[in-house]
Residue, then its C-alpha position, 0 to 999 in steps of 0.5 A: m180239189f182236197a179241199s173241195f173234198v173235204k168240205f163236201l164230206k163235212a157237209h154231207g158225207q161224214y155221217t153217211i160214210l160212218v154209217l156205211v162203216i158200221f153196215l159193211l163191218p162184216w165185209q171180209a174183201q181184202y188186198i192181201f199184201q203178205q200171206g201169213s206162213l209159219g212152219g211151212e204152213l198156213w198162219q191166219y194171224g200172220t196175214v198182212s192185209l188192207y180190208a175195203v172198210d179200212i179205206l172208208i175208216i181212213l176217209l172219215c178220220l182225215s175228213v174229221v179231222l182236217s174239217k176241224r169239227r169240234e164236238q160240244r162233249t167228248f169223253p173224259a181227258y183221263l180216257w185219252f190216257v188210258l188209250c194212249a197207255i194202251m197204244a204206248a204198250a202195243f208199240f213197246s211190245v212190238i221190240f220183243a216181236q218175232n216177226q215185227l212186221v205182223s205185229w205192226y199190223h196188228v198195231l195198226v188194226l188196234f189204232e183203227g179200232i180206238a179211231l173208230f171209237w173215238l169217231l162214234s163217242r163225238e157229238f154230231f154222231s147219233s148212236h141211236s141212228i147208227s144202230f140201225a145200221l148195225v141191226s140191217a148188217g146183222i140181218l143180211q148176215s143172218v139170210l147169208a147163214t141161213v142159206q149156208f147152213f141149209t145147203q151146208k156150203v159157204f162159197s168163195s167170193t173175192l167180192l164178200g172176202t169169204a173162202l170155200h168151206v164144206p163139211e168134207q174138208v178137214g179144218q172146218s168147223v162142223i158137228e158130228a152127229d150121225g154125219r158132219f154138218l157145217r156151221a154157219y159162217g156169214t162173211f166171217q172168219h169163224p162161226n163164233l164170230l158171226a154168232a157174237f156179232l148177231a147177239i150184238c145186233l140183236l141186243f140192239g135191235i131190241a133197244r131200237y124196237l122198244t123206242s121206235r115209233g113208226k109202224g113200218e120201222r117197228s116191223y121191219i125191226i121185229s122181223g129182223i129180230m126173229l131172223m137174227t135169232f133163228a140164225l143165232v141158233l144155226t152158228m151153234s155157238r154155245a157162248a152166244w146162246g148163252i150170253f145172249g139168253a142170259a142178257f135176254v132174260v135180264a132185260i125182259a125181267i128189267f122191263c116187265l117189273t119196272d114201273h117206268f116201262k108200263l107204256i112199252r109192256r105190249k111191245v114187250y111181250f110181243l118181243v118175247i113171244a117173237v123171240a120165243l118162236s124163232l127159238a123154237a123153230g131153229v131148235m126143232m129144225t137142228a134138235p140132234l146137232i143142239t143135243t151134240r153141242i150141249q152134251g159135249e160128249a162127241r169127238l170134235e166137242v171134246q177136242s175142242t174143250t182140250e184145246r181150249l184148257s191147252g190154251y191157258q197152259d201155253a198162256w201161262k208158260i208165255f206169261k212167265d217169260s214175257w209178262l214184264h213186256g209181252t211177246g209182242i201184239g199178234m205173236f201168242t200163235e208164233t211164241v207157242h209154235l217157236r218157244v212152247d211147242p215147235s213140234r206142234p202142227m200150226w193148224e193146232v195152234q190157237p190164240v188162247h180163247n180169252i182176250y184179257v189172258l191174251i193181251t196180258d200175254e202180247i203187250s204185258i201186265f201193264g197193257i192189261v191194266f190200262f186195258l181194264l182201266l178203260i173198260y171200267e171207265v166205260v162200265q162206269m160211264s154207262l152205269r152213271k147214265a142208266r142209273g134209274f133204269s128209266e130208259p130203255w135204251g140206256i138198259m140195252v146199251l149197257i146190257t150190250l156192252l157187258s155181254t160184249l166184255v162176257f164174250g171176251l171171256f170165252d174167245h180171242y176173236f175181239w183182239t185177233l181178227h180185223s172184224g171183231v176188233l172194230l166191232f169191240w171198239v164200235v160197242l165201246g164207242l156207242s156205250v160212250s156215245y150214249a153216256n155223253k149224249g143220252y137220247s138222240q133227238d129222233v127218239d120219242k121219249s114217251y115210248p109208244 
């Protein structure tokens, strides 16, 4: 019976399951095995859970492995060595973890992300088609975010895996400007992660729009781009605004100033108008809040900046003691609580808002070296493929990859939160997929 199931998945289901995984990436429905607790307080980064999307990824991996399907091309053997070295550093760090159960859980999440990276890089999956699922997920999150912002409430839902958020509660992500205003969460644990997700979806949406042929698809994508742009404003994430804005300006400059893209110039102009209209609408509706965020002088804005700077101080103290072996993956916050400042309340203890610093502290100096080697190789592969800047899809994949890496400089969710980890490896996987295969067969190279 199991063999028949594998045969069915090989023939019909592998691609469907992968598309479903990408679409459900923001889905937080989970079974909690152990609620994180430290010092008698809730410890978000110590919760051990099984997410619904994990089951789909496990099924997909089993199907691909047992079906013995072989891709024609995959990433270089050198990348396998680097990936194994990263996992080895994570495994070794567990030995020094204060809470090995939680640390092993984070090892599994990292392994799951790498597995998704491997799946997306395989020959028989189309990165162009899979991006459509990512854009559709971004559209759904934008609808939820818009409703949440204007109702000023994130409803608790077991099905979606969301907790109750209202501006009156302490500890919520809010902006103080003549009152407390709740930022949009979508189904994510934090508005900043939603913002990063929307920015990535927007960049892939632009790639899909510029390489699409049918009027129906173009209308759907451009409508989604406008909705996601509006929702990005509502997240009130300064980093996401800056990173997406810079990426968008660079992309438009390339498309407008390069002769290769004369045939899609009309699409580019329409895209700029659509994004500008959405931004204008978002800014007009939330101008006082945007002003507060940009000026950064309100109490909560100053507090946020102070906490971020404090995170780097904590990271340096940890690095001096654990640079050779790390604290154990997932153990940054517990190490701060137990070793750096036991008197600090747990709700004040956050991972340092930089994944590269965080990786160094948690899985050692060797772990970050191998991680950066991986990043270097993936960027090099994307650059080689995009050389000459003759394909809109390749340009946007490279810009999305670089934007994702820049996001890692401003927050920790690509290393600490389940959906953030998966999103990071999805972007890397799609980048390698394009570098291996180039355009898929369903993309028209004349860009009508």
